[in-house]
C-alpha positions in Angstrom: 23.2 14.7 -31.2 22.2 17.2 -34.0 22.0 15.5 -38.0 21.9 18.7 -40.5 21.2 17.9 -43.7 20.5 20.4 -46.1 18.6 20.1 -49.6 21.8 19.2 -52.5 24.7 20.8 -49.9 27.0 19.6 -47.9 25.5 18.9 -44.6 27.3 17.5 -41.5 27.8 13.9 -42.4 27.6 14.5 -46.5 25.9 15.4 -49.0 22.3 15.2 -49.4 20.9 13.7 -51.3 22.9 10.6 -51.1 23.8 9.2 -54.5 23.1 5.1 -54.6 26.5 4.3 -54.7 26.9 5.8 -51.0 23.3 4.3 -50.2 24.9 0.6 -51.4 27.8 1.2 -49.0 25.1 2.0 -46.0 22.5 -0.5 -47.1 25.7 -3.5 -46.4 26.1 -2.4 -42.5 25.7 -4.8 -40.7 23.8 -3.0 -36.8 23.9 -3.9 -32.8 22.6 -2.3 -30.1 23.6 -3.2 -27.4 20.9 -3.4 -24.1 21.1 -3.9 -20.4 18.0 -3.9 -18.2 17.6 0.1 -18.0 17.3 0.1 -22.3 19.8 1.0 -24.7 24.0 1.5 -23.7 25.0 1.4 -26.8 25.3 0.8 -31.0 28.3 -0.2 -33.4 28.0 -1.8 -36.9 30.4 -3.9 -38.8 30.9 -4.3 -42.5 33.1 -5.4 -45.0 36.1 -2.9 -45.9 36.9 -4.3 -48.8 35.9 -7.3 -51.4 37.0 -9.6 -48.7 35.2 -11.4 -46.6 37.7 -12.4 -44.3 37.9 -9.4 -42.4 34.8 -7.1 -41.0 35.5 -3.7 -39.6 33.8 -1.8 -36.7 32.3 1.3 -36.9 30.0 4.0 -35.6 30.4 2.8 -32.2 28.5 4.6 -29.8 28.0 4.4 -25.9 25.5 6.2 -23.7 27.9 8.5 -21.9 26.3 7.2 -18.3 27.3 4.0 -19.2 31.3 5.0 -19.7 34.0 4.1 -17.4 31.5 0.4 -16.2 32.8 -2.0 -18.7 29.7 -1.5 -21.0 31.8 -0.5 -24.0 34.7 -3.7 -23.4 31.2 -6.0 -22.6 29.9 -4.4 -26.0 33.2 -4.9 -28.2 33.5 -8.4 -27.0 30.4 -9.3 -28.1 31.2 -7.8 -31.7 34.1 -9.7 -31.6 32.1 -13.3 -31.0 29.9 -12.5 -34.4 32.9 -11.4 -36.0 34.9 -14.4 -35.6 32.2 -17.1 -34.3 29.0 -16.6 -35.8 30.3 -14.8 -39.2 33.3 -16.2 -39.5 36.2 -13.9 -40.4 40.1 -14.2 -39.5 40.3 -10.4 -39.1 38.4 -7.7 -37.0 39.4 -4.6 -37.3 38.5 -0.3 -36.5 39.9 3.0 -36.4 39.7 5.6 -33.6 40.9 9.1 -33.3 44.1 9.8 -31.0 42.0 12.4 -29.4 39.8 10.0 -28.3 42.0 8.0 -25.6 39.1 6.3 -23.4 37.9 4.6 -26.4 41.5 3.5 -28.0 42.4 1.7 -23.8 38.9 -0.1 -24.5 39.5 -1.3 -27.7 42.9 -2.1 -26.2 41.3 -3.9 -23.2 39.1 -5.3 -25.6 42.2 -7.3 -27.1 42.5 -5.4 -30.2 46.6 -4.4 -31.2 47.8 -1.7 -32.9 48.7 -1.3 -36.6 52.2 -0.1 -37.3 51.8 2.0 -40.8 53.5 4.5 -42.3 50.3 6.6 -43.2 47.6 7.7 -40.6 44.7 8.7 -41.9 43.7 12.7 -40.6 40.1 13.3 -41.3 39.1 17.2 -40.9 36.3 17.6 -37.8 35.1 20.7 -36.3 37.9 22.5 -38.0 40.6 20.4 -36.6 42.5 17.6 -38.2 42.1 13.9 -36.8 44.2 11.5 -36.8 42.9 8.5 -37.1 45.0 5.2 -34.9 44.4 1.9 -36.5 43.9 -0.9 -34.6 43.1 -5.1 -35.8 42.6 -8.5 -34.4 43.3 -12.0 -35.6 41.3 -14.7 -34.7 41.6 -16.4 -31.7 38.7 -18.5 -31.6 38.7 -20.0 -35.2 
C-alpha cells in the first residue's frame, strides 16, 4: 500500500500535516499486531467511539493477503474480542465494513458479530466510487 502525503495538501489518507485534534484521535488507538511462526499475519486497532468506556470499536483490520481464507482473520478478531470483554471490560464491540468486502464481512459474522439495523448507512467516497459501510456489533458474552 502506498501512502501519499503532500505538504499542507489533501493526500491519500487526509490532510498533512495533521492537526493536534487529529493527532489526539490517533494517539488514543490501541494497536495490535498478530504473529504466527512465520512472522506478522495481521494488524488491527481498537478505540472508544465516543465518551463512554463501555464500547470498543475495531478499525484498520488488515490481514496478510497470503493468510486469507485460512482462519487467521477470525482467530485475530476472536483474540481482540477477548481483550475487549475480558481484559478491558467493555460491554460492546463494534466495527464497520464496506459492503463490497464480503470476505471480511463473513469473517466478522463467523467471529460472532451481528448486523446493526439502521435507517442510515455511512457512505465513503473511495477511489472515485461511493462505498457503503455496514455496521456490526457484539454484546458481551464473557462478563
